N, C-alpha and C positions, 0 to 999 in steps of 0.2 A: 439731585445734590451737584455741587461743583468741587472742583478739587483741585487747589494749588498748594505748588511746593517751592519754599526757598531755600538754597544750598549755601550757606556762607560759616564763616568763622565768627566766633566771639561777639554774639549780635546782643543786644541790648532790647529787651520786650517792648514793644510799643503798644501791642494791643490793649483794650482793656479789660479784654475777657480772656486769659490763656493761663496755662502752665507751663512751668520753667522745670526742666529737670537736669541734671549732668548725664551727659551720656560716655558711652566708652568705645572707641573704635577699636572694635575687630582687626587689627592689622592686616591678616591674610584670610584669617580662619581655614589655613592650610588647605587641603586637597577636597574641602567639603562648600561650603557657602560661595567662596569666591569663584571656584571652578562652574560649580554647576550653574551657578546665576549669570556667568558669561558663555555658557556652552549655548551655541545658537539653538539647540533644539528644547532648550529649556527657559521658561521665559522670564526677564527680569519685571518689575512692577510695570514699568510705562506700558510693556507689550501686552500685559494682562488688563491695563485700564485701556488700551486701544482695541485690545477683541474684545472688551467688554462696552466698546462704542461711545467711548470718551473721544474726544478731539483734542489729541496731545501736542501741545508748542511746547517745541525745547529751544531755549536759547542759551547758549554757551558752551563751554568744553567739553569733550567726550572722555571722562576716567570712566565711562562704563559699559561700554559695550565692543564688540569686536568690529573697528570700522571697516574690516575689508567685507561686512555682510551688508554693508547698508545701513540706512537709518529707516527702511519704509515699514520694516517688520515694527517699529517702537515708536514711530509720533508719525504724527501727520504732518507737521510743519518742523525743518531742522532750520533753523530760525539763521538768514543771512542779512545783514543790515545794507541797507541801499547806500550808506555813507558807511565806506570802509574805515576802519578805527586804524591811526598810526602805528607804526611798530612801537611794542610797548618797551619795558625796560629790559625783559628778556631777551629782545632781539635789538635794541639798541643801548649798548652797554657801555657807554661813553663815560658813564657816573664811576666806573673800576677803577680809573687811573691806570698807574704803568705798576707791571706783572711783580715787583718786588716791594710794592707798596702794601701798607697794612688794611688798605681797603679792598682788595684785589678779591678776595674770596668772602667780605664782611657782608654782601647782597644790600649795604646800605645806598640806595639811590637818592635821599634826602627828599627835598621843596619839588613838587614837579610842574609844569605849566609854567614859569615865569618867563621863557624865552618865546612861549607861543606868540603868535600872531592873531589867534581866532580868542576870541571874548567868551567864550567856554571852554572849558579841558572836556575832550573826548576821548575814551579808550573803549576796548572790548566790552567790560562791565557796563559802562553807561550806555552802551549801543542796544547790548540784551534787555537791559532794565528797561528802555524808553521800547524795545519792541514788545517786551511783555506787557507793558502799560497799555499799549496800542491794542493788542489783543485782548485785553479785559473790556477794552471800550469796544470790541466787535464781537461782544460773545456770542459762538453760534445759537442758533435758533433752535436748530434739532439735535443738539448734542451737548452735555455738558462736557465741562471745561477742566482739564489738568495742564497746569502750567509747570515746566520742570526749569528752574533758573539758577542752575552752578556757576557760581561766579567765580572769579578768580582770588579776589581781594578776600583777605590782607595777606595772602601767600607773598612770600618774597620772591624778588626784590623788595624791601622796604623803600617805598616812595607813595607819595600823596601829593595831591594839589591843596590850596588854600579853596575854603576856611579850615579843612579837616589839618591840613598840618598844624597850622597856628592855634587850634582850640584846646591843645592840648597842653595842660600846667605840667612842666617837667618837674616841679618839685613836689609833685603829688603822686607820683609813680609809686607803686607797691615796691617791696624789699625786692633786690634782686639775689637770687639763689646762687653762690658761689659753688665751684668745685671742691671736693675733699682734698684735702693735701693728697699728692701725688696720685690721684684718682683712685686711692685703695680701695678693693672692694667693688670697683665700679668695671662695668666690661671695655674691653682694652678699645674697642673702635671708638669710642669718647675720646680717649685721652690721643689718639692716632689724628682724628680730625680736629682736634683742638689745637694741634701742633701745626697742621698743613693748613686752616684756616689762618694762623699768623696773627690773632687778636690780641695777644698777651700782654700788649703795651698800650690798650683802649683803656683812657680814665674813665672814670664813673659819668664824667660829664659826657662823654662820646658816647656810653652805653646807654645813659639818659636819652640823648638825642634819637640812637636807633630806635629804643624802645617807644618812645613819644613818636615816632612817625609810625609805627606800627599799630597803636591805640588810634592815632589818625585813620589809618584805613578802616579801623575796626569802626571807627565813628562815620566814615564816610558810607560803609554796609549797612548801617542802621539808619541812616538817612534813605537810602536807596530802599531798605524794606518799607519803610513810612511811606515811601513815595507808591509803594505796590500795594500796601493796606489802603491808603487813601483812594486809588484809583477802583479797587473793590468797591469801597462804599460810596462813590460816587456813581458805581455802575449799579449799585443796589444789590450784591451779590455776597456780601461781606459776611452775612449771618449765616448763608448757607455754605459756606465755603471752608472747608478744613486747611490749616496753614500748620506747613512743619518747616521749621527753620533750624538748621544745624549746620555744622562742619566735619568734613571729612577726617581730620587729625588736628592735631595743634604743634605750638612750634617752641621751640628754643628760646628767640628773641632775645638773648644775653644771657640767660638761665646757664650756670656752669661754664661761663665763658664761650656760648656754642652760639652759631645761628643755624637757622632751618631748622631740618629733622634728620632722624634716622628711622632706618628701615626694622631696626632689630632690638631698639632698646627702648623701654616701656614707662619712662618717667611721667609722673603726673601731666606734664608741661605738655606733654605730647599726645598722650592717651585719654586725657579726660577733656570731654570738650561740651558746650553748652546745647541744650536742645529743647527748643519752645514750641509749642502745641497751641494752637488755637482750632478747637474742635468747631462743628456747625453747631447752628442753633437747634436747642432740642437734645443734645447730649448731655448727657449727667456728669458733671465737672464741682470740684473744688476749687477754685482759682486760688493761685500761690506757688511758690519754690517749693520744689519738692528734690529732696536729696538723696531718694532711692537709686541703687545703682542699675542701669540702663543697658544695653548694646544697640548701636545701629540696626542690627538685624530686626530689632522690635518695630522700626518705622515700619516696613513692607508688613508686618504683621498687622498694625494697626490699623492699616488702611486697609486692610482686606477685613478686618472686624468691622469698621465702619460702615465697608459696603455689602458686609454679609457674603463675600467671596472665599472659596475653597480652592487654596492654593494647588495645583497641580503638579508640583515636584515640592521635592522635602528639603524646609529651612528651618532654622531652631530659633525663629523669633517668636516673641511673646507679645501679646496684644496690651498697650498701655491703657487700655480705657478703664479697667477696673481702678488702678494706681490714679487716672485722671480724676476719676468719680468719688476718689476718696474712701472707696471700699476698702482697701488693702494699703500699709505704709511700707510691705517688704514686695518688690517686686523680683529680685535675684538675689541670691545669697552670696554671687560671687561672679565676677566679670571677667572674660578672658580677651589675651591677645597673643598673635602669633607672628613671627617675622623673621627672618634671615634664611639660610639655606643650608644644605649639608655640602661637604667637599665634592666636585666632580660636576655638579649641577650649574654648567656653564651656563644653560638656558637662563637660568634666574640672575645673573651677573648684570642686569642691564647695559648691555653691552649693544645697543641698537643705535644708540645716538653717537656724539662726541665722544673719545676716549683719550685725547692729549690733554698735558699737564693744564692748558690756559681755560680748560672747560669751567665754567661756572660753579657745577656739582663736584668738581675733581676730587675736593678732600674727603669726601663721603664715597664716593662712587669708587674711584682707587682702592679702596679697601673692599667694596664689594665684590670687585675685579679680580683680586688676590686669592690664593688658597690659603691663606693664614685663618688662625682663629677667630680673627676680628669679625667676621661676618657669619659667624655663628648660628647655627639653628636655634630658635629659643620661644619659651611660650611662658606667659604671665597669666597665674592667678592672682587677682584681688579680691580683698574682703572690705569691709567698712575699717577694718583694724590691721590689716597686714598686707603685704606684697611679697609674692614670692615668684621670682622668675628661675626657671630650667632652662641650661644652658648645654647643648650638645658637646661642645668642645673646650666651654671655659668654667671658671666659678659660677655656681650660681649664687642667687641675690635672694636676701631676706630683710624686709624693712618690717619694724616698728612703726607706724603712720600715726598712732599717736603720740609717741616721742619724738619723732624723727618726719614730720611731715614732708621735708625736701629729701628724703630717701638720700642722704649721706653716709650713713654708716650700715655695712652690709652686717647684718649678724648671722650668717647661715652657720657659721660654727659656735654659735653661742648657746651653752647647755642650758640656759635658762629656757630658752624656746625652742626646743626640742620636740615637745608636744605640739607647740603650734605649727612647727615644721612638717611633723608628722601627718597632721590634718590637711594642710594646704596640699602635699603631695596627695592624699587621699582623695580630695576632692579634685586636683587635675586628672587624675586617673578617670574619677567618675565622667570627666567631661570629655576624655576621649572616648570613654566607650561609649558615651550618651550620642557623639557626634562622629563616629572613628567611619562609618559608612554610610551611603544612602543607597535605596532599590529604586528603580524607575516607577514611577507609577505607571506607564503602560508596559505590560510585559512583550518580549519581542517573540513572535511566532517561532517554533524549532519544527521545522518539516524535515 
């Protein structure tokens, strides 16, 4: 069996035989999954597949393993293109304008490539997609293939070249979510970021342009995904390949008057991400869109189930195969996210990069660097109908998602939802009890 993975955001499903589910991004998973899966003594999925005899090809960024350990344990090829991409919008920030402008922290770069002399636009994502296609065309004869393709798009800055820049109809964009008056009931970090990003004077036309560029970036990712799928078909391995296509997190992109993301708030636009699965031929499947709640930790569990692998470390994923096969409509009764930090956790402030007020991410990171309540540790418990957020130093949040899908009215003190709140708190306690500790599978000798 061959195995391929694409890692992107807001995809459009192009295979004719697939399942689409809404995924939920477990922000940190506290000191459990995130810590243990990055420990060099415990395997991540790529290492497991490599150890099982797969030829693992990795093209793209590393937000997965400790770079100081190198990549040899995790992949056979850490791809570097022969043709180096030029600096991207993170490096070349000429689009920002002056520091006192209302575009300085907007992440809006707009149309790309218009001033280039090259006949085609080329950046790191294009380099890695083309590299993946080349690898697919030269499948190893003696090993199954795993492709790990973590693309950067449509991560901000928001910028894209034609034809994707021009293909989005600005008049057809969905409604933009506005912030509640005075940010009442919302975490203070959102209000603080809003003030520092300085976008309060933006017209709806400007917001529509920014959002259309983001959709154009998504459309480009969809096109690139189609190119990879076409390569699998042309090589004759599409049927036997399992494809997983998803995102690590969402993006405000204008919702609540904000851009980029946060690290400890859990609005649906940040935590609800698309998840596309194309199982290999022979797998039981009921094609279509499924709205069952899942978590991204279910991805490795599903791969392990497909390959008949028993994990050698503790994680809390659940195989999606019964859901894909239509054997059940319920996968999880609730999903969870964690983020933020406690006071005094200086190592969690993300101060390993620039810390000056001109830094592109300054509006958010400035609150993570301080010791105020704005970066409070928080955890979310979400069911189909309600969302509860417990905050260590600030007001908790409770939303009725049927009546208030945009999470604008915090009903944490509403006596009519007291029973709901009690149920969600109990479910959160169960979550922590189930996942609060792990024991190594291999015991240490005590001599």
